[in-house]
N, C-alpha and C positions, 0 to 999 in steps of 0.2 A: 213451327218454324224454330229454326235455330235461336237459341236466345240472344245472341251477339245480333243477328239480323232483326229481331222484332223490334219495330218502331222505325226502321231504317227505310224498310221497303213497303210501299202502299201503291199498288196497282189499281188504276182506276179504267174501269173496260167501258167506261161513257165518255172518256177523252178522246179526241180526234189523234192526239199521238199513238204512234203505234205502241203496243206493249212491250216489243224488245227495246224500243226507243226510251220508254218510261224506265224499265230496269236498267238499262244502260247506265242513263243518266243519274237515277238515284244512288247505285253502286258507287258512280265515279265521285260524286259527291260527298258520300260516306267517307270514301278514300282518302280525297283531297283535305277534307275537313278533320283528318286524323280520327274520324270515328271507328274505322276499322284499323286495328294496328299490324305493322308490318309482320309479316310473317302468318297471320291469320289465315285460314284455310275454309273457303266456302265449302257447303253442301255439294255432293255431287249434280250433276247438272239434272239427272233423273230424278234425284230427291229433292231439288230447287224447285224444278218444275211441277212435282206434286203439292209441294207447299203452299206454291203460289196458283195454283190451279190455272197453270197455263201449258202452252206445249214445250217439249223438249227443245223443239228448233227455236222458239224464242228466247230460252235461256241460253241457248249455245249461240246464237246470233249476238246476244250482249256480252258475253264472254269473250268470244272471239274478239270483239271490238276494243274492249278494255284491253286484253292482251296485246292487241297490236300497237296500242298506245302507250304500252308500258306499265299500265297499273297492275297487271297480274302476271304471274309466272305460271305458265304451265308446262308440265311434263307427263309423259305418256305414263299412264296407270296410278296417276296421284291426282288428287283434287287441286284445284286453282287455288294460289295463295297469294297474298298481297305483295308486291314486288316489295324488295328492300332498295334503299337509297333514294326514295322518293322526297323530293322537296315539300317541306310542311310548312303551315303557316307560322307567322312569328309570334312568339307569345305575348301575351298583354293585350291591352286595347281596350275601348269601352264595350262592357256588354258581351265580353267574350270574344270579340272579334278583334283581328289582326290590327295592331297600330302601324299605318304605312305613311311614309313621309311624303308629302304633297309633291306632285310632280313640277320642278322648276322649269318654268317657260322661257325660251330664249329672248334675247333683246328684241328680234325681228319679231316674234309673237307679242310682246308686249307693246313694240310700238303700232302695230296694225290693231292692237285691242283698245289703245287711246284713241284711235283716229276719229272716232264719230263717222266714220264712212265705210260700207255704202249705208244708205238710209233703211236700216232693216226694218222699221215700223210701217213701210208702207204697204199699202193694198195695192198690188199690181194691176188689178182689173176695174178700177174705177176711176172716174175723174179726180183730178187731172195731173196724172203721173207723167213728168215731164221726159221726152226722149221716147216715148212708147209708138213704134208704127201701129197703123190700124190693120189688124190681122183679118179684119172681116173683108176688106178690100184687096186683100192678096190674091193671085192667081194660083190658087192652092193646085188646081188639076195640073197646070202647065210644070209647077214646081215638083208635084208628086211624079209625073213621068220622067223629069232629068233625073230624079232620085233611082227611080227602077230601074232606068237605061245604066246609070252608074253602078249599081249594085249589081247587076247583070253581067256586067264588064270587068268586074274584080279579078278575075283570074288572070295571071300572069304580070301583074302589077310591078313595078321596082320599088325599093325602098325610099326614094328621094321623099325628103319631107314636105318639098313643095312641088307640086304638081305643073310642070311646064305648061299644061294647057290652060291652067288658071291664071299663070303668072302672064302668059301670053294676052288674055283676055281682058285682064286688070291692066296691064300695061296700055293697050290701044285705048281703053276707057278713060285712063287717068291722062293720057297725052292729048287725046280730043277734048275731053270736058273738062280739067281741072288744070291744064297746062304744066303738068308734071314732066318732067324730064327723066326718063328712066329705060334703061334694058329690061327686060322680062325677067332675068337673072336676080335683079336688086331688089325683087320683091319678096319680103319674108311673111310666109301665111302663118298666123298666130291663132288661139282659140278666141282672142278677143281682142278689142282695141288695148283694154286695160293690160293683157298680157303682152303686146307690142310695147307699151310705155315700160313696163317692168324691165323686159329684156333689154331695151334700150339704156335704162338707168343702170342695170348690171354691168354691162359692156364699157359704158363711159364714165361711170363715176366711183371713185374710191371712196373710202369710210373720211368723213370730214370734208369733203368737196363741197363747195358751195353752189345752190343751185336757186334760179330765179322761178317764182311762180306768178301768175296774176293774181291780182289781190282787189275785187274778190276773183276765185278762180276755182278750177275744178278740183275736187277733194281727193279723186280717184289718183290724180296724178302726185298730189302732196303726199299721198301714203305709200305709193311707189318709190318716191323718191328718198324720203325718210325712213323707209326700211332697209335700203341698202346703205344708210348711215349718212347720206348726204344732210347736209345744213341748210333749210329751206327758208327762203328770204320772201315775203311777199312784196310786190313791186305795185304801186298804185296807179290806176288808169285815168285817162281822161276820155274825150270822145273818139280820140283816134288810138286808142291802146295804150301800151305800156309807155310810161313817163321815164325817160331813160336820163333827161337832165339833170345834174347836181348829183348823181350817183357816183360814190368812188370805190365801191367794192366792185371785185372781178368775178363773175360766176364762172364756173365749168360748163353749166347746162341752164338754158332757159327754156321752161315750157310755155308756148303761145297757143291760142286759138284764134287765129285772125280772120278767118271767114265769117264766123259768128261767135262773139266771144262769150264764153261759158262763164258767168250765167246772163249779162248784158244784152246778149245778141248783136253788140255793134260789130261794125266791119272795120277793119284795120286799112286804111287808105295807103296807097301805092308807096307814097312819099315816107310813111311812117315805118313801112315794111322794108324799103330801102336803106334806111337809117338803121333799122334793128340788125340787118344783114352786115351792113358796115362795122356796127359795133361787134358782133360776134365775130368776125374776121379778124378785128384789131386785139382782141383779148384771148382769141383761141377759143371760144366757147361753141358748143353743139346748140342747136335749137331741135326741140320736138315742135312740129307742126301737127297739131289735132284737128283734122278735118272731119270731125264727127258726123255732120249732118250737113255738109257744103252742096250735097246733090238738090236740096231743094232751095231754090233761090227765087224769090217772087219779084224783085224790082230789078229790071234789065238784066244784063248777063252778069254773072258772078264775077268776081274779081280772080284772077289766076291764082294759082297756089303760091305761096311764099316759097317753096323748093323751087318751082320754075323759074325764078328770079335769082336763084343762090348760083354764085359762082367759085365759092371756095369749097364746095363740096362739104358744107357743115350742118345742113338740114335733114333731120329723119321725119318723113311725112307718115303721117299714121291714119289709116281710116277703119272702117268696119262696114259689115253687111247686115249686123242687125238692126241700124236705123233705118235703111232703106228696104229692107224686106221684112223679117221676122224678128222679134227680139228672140226667139227660141233658136234662131241660126246664128250660133255664137262662133262666128269667124271674124278675125281682123286681120291686119297687114300692116307692113311698114316697109316702106322704100328707103333701103341705106344707100350710103355712099359706095360705090363700086368697090373701092379699096377693103370694105370692110365686110364684104358678100361671104367669105370662107369663114370668118369670125364669128359672123351671126349664125351662121348654118351650124357650126360647132356648137354654140351657146344654145342655138334652139334644140338640138339633140339632148345636150347636157340636162337641160332644165325640162325636159319632156314638153316644151312647148309646141306640141304638134297638134294637126289636124287631120281628122279621117281623109283618107285618099277618096273614099266614095263620096263624100261632102264636097271636096275640092272638084272633083269632076262634074257632079250635078252642077256646080255654081258656074264652072266655065261653059257646060252645054247652055244652061239659062240666059249666060251673057250672048255667047255666039249665035243663038237664035233669036234674038232680038228682045227677048222678053224683059230682061233688066232695063233697058232703055226705055222700054214701052211702059214699063210700071213706074219708072221715075218720071215720066211726061204725064202720066195720068194723076200720080198721087201729088205732083205740084199743083195741078190746078186745083185739086180737090182741098189740100193742105193751105193753099192761099185763100181759100173761101172760109175754111174754118179759122185762119187767123184773123179775117176781119170781123166774123162772127162774134169770136172770142173778146177782141177788142170792143166792139159795139155792145156787147151783153154786159160785159163787166163793168164798161164805163157808165150804163144806164143803171145797174145794181149797185154801184158803191158811190156813185156822184163823184164828189170832190176827194175821195179817199186816197185814192192813188194816180200817180204818173204813170202812164202805160205808153210808151216809144213802140209802135208796131214793128216787128223785126224785119229785115229786108230778106230773112229768109230762115230755116230752120223748123223745128217741131216745137217749141216751146217760146213764151214771153215772161217779162217780168213786169209785175206791177210793184212799183216803188212805193212806198208810204211819203205821203206828203209831210206829214208830220211823225214825230219820233212815238213808236208804240212797241210793244214787245211781239215781234213777230213768230217767236217760237210758240209762244203761247196762243197765238192767234192760229197756227197751223195745227194746234193741238185742238183746240176748238172746231177747226174746220173737219178734221179727223173724226169728232164724234159725229157732224153732220153728214158723213159718207163723202168727203170732199179730200182729197190728198194734195197738199202744196206742200213744197219746201220753204223754209224761211231763207230771205238773202242772207241774214247775219249768219247763218252757219257756213256761208261760203268763205268768209273771211278768214285770213291769219292774223291771229293779233285781235284787237279791239275792233269791232265792226262799228262803221260810221253813218251805214244805211240799214234801212229796214224794208223788208217788201216781201213778196209772194213770188216765187218761181213756179210757173205751171203750164202744163203740156196741153197741146189743144188738137195734135195730128190725131190722135186715136178715137175722137170723140166726134159724133154726128152734130148737127145743128142743135136739134132737141136736146140732146146730152149735155151741150154747151149751154144752153139756155138754163136748163133745169140746174146744173151745177154751180152757174153764175147766181142765179136765184139764192141757192143756199148761202152761197159767199156772202151775198148782200144780207140776208137775215142774220146770219151769225157776226157780222160785223155791227149790225144795230144792237146786238145784244152785248155783244163785247164793249 
């Protein structure tokens, strides 16, 4: 073999990688690493094939690819040569490698990196991950049929980011079951509820604007608000929700979860809702109402949405399909004021917050044929029983360690520590025992004044709830 190529080319006939690919990659690496100098001429394809004991077609395929990418110059009647003007690695560095300056992250990336959300260490398929629907009880056959029909009808679709059929089906559902006041065109479909929150933050907040968040509250909202440069202030809660009395600051945006406060599960009564709406109108604030799991309500009829009471068109209503249906169905939506529909459609396209038309059409069919409402009715009965089972099992296993207020609805509950203890360390111990819990203290902005465990019950059978609660009891006794 040519002396220059000796040691650079090593063809492995036992490898799964095709021989032409091996030759191409090894030559490219030698050229890019400056081990083959500019102007050096390779042996002829016939000679190189003979030296490597491969076919001439193998060599020709590798050389043609390198020439197409600009590594080699090829001229008729001449052997291939290393192309001139190739960018070479920077000199220096440790161990002969180039010294490269580290990539500088943007302020946005640094903000989300410091947020501590989402809870990346959670094992998604074990008790008791909050907010997880029971995939085993989902009507997969019906959903699969809707998906197949939607896929077959894909030809000839327009380019509208929000499918009118889904907007109409959602509008009927929200008007009837949540008291939302909307026209179908006001519904903006997004890849998730989190995406909807971020889109609202981008449209309504300037850098430095003040935003209020329930304290304790939803960490995903805090990340979205801070990422656009807002100043986020935590507002304390009582049993009715946000405590507005005594505050002198004037927010541009307020984020609330009035149907099932996240993470306490408490319900904001109507008088407190009206107080919040009057306050928002008086200071010119917008409200984000995250109605993330309001379809599941167990005590009487659910309270109508905050948006349905709004007379000043200042409420953005946010919902999601991933809680009602499956975690893998990543589709959310927001109902925006009518005057902002065109603005949000432009923002939606500009930021790429788009959902597959096939998925939207499947969702609209699933709703139109009654499967969505039927699934909600069935799972409401099942989840109510699991909530009660969870309260009973935890109370029996943990004795007087926690205060547990059964939530009026939703898919998770909060077990508050009666005495001060390190709930983060406790959650780490539970993870070792095969149980997932979120510490209440991690949901606070600033110093946490309460500790506890945030636990999901929706995705777990009675037997799994009993077993998981027993593990929590054993871990507490050791802790």
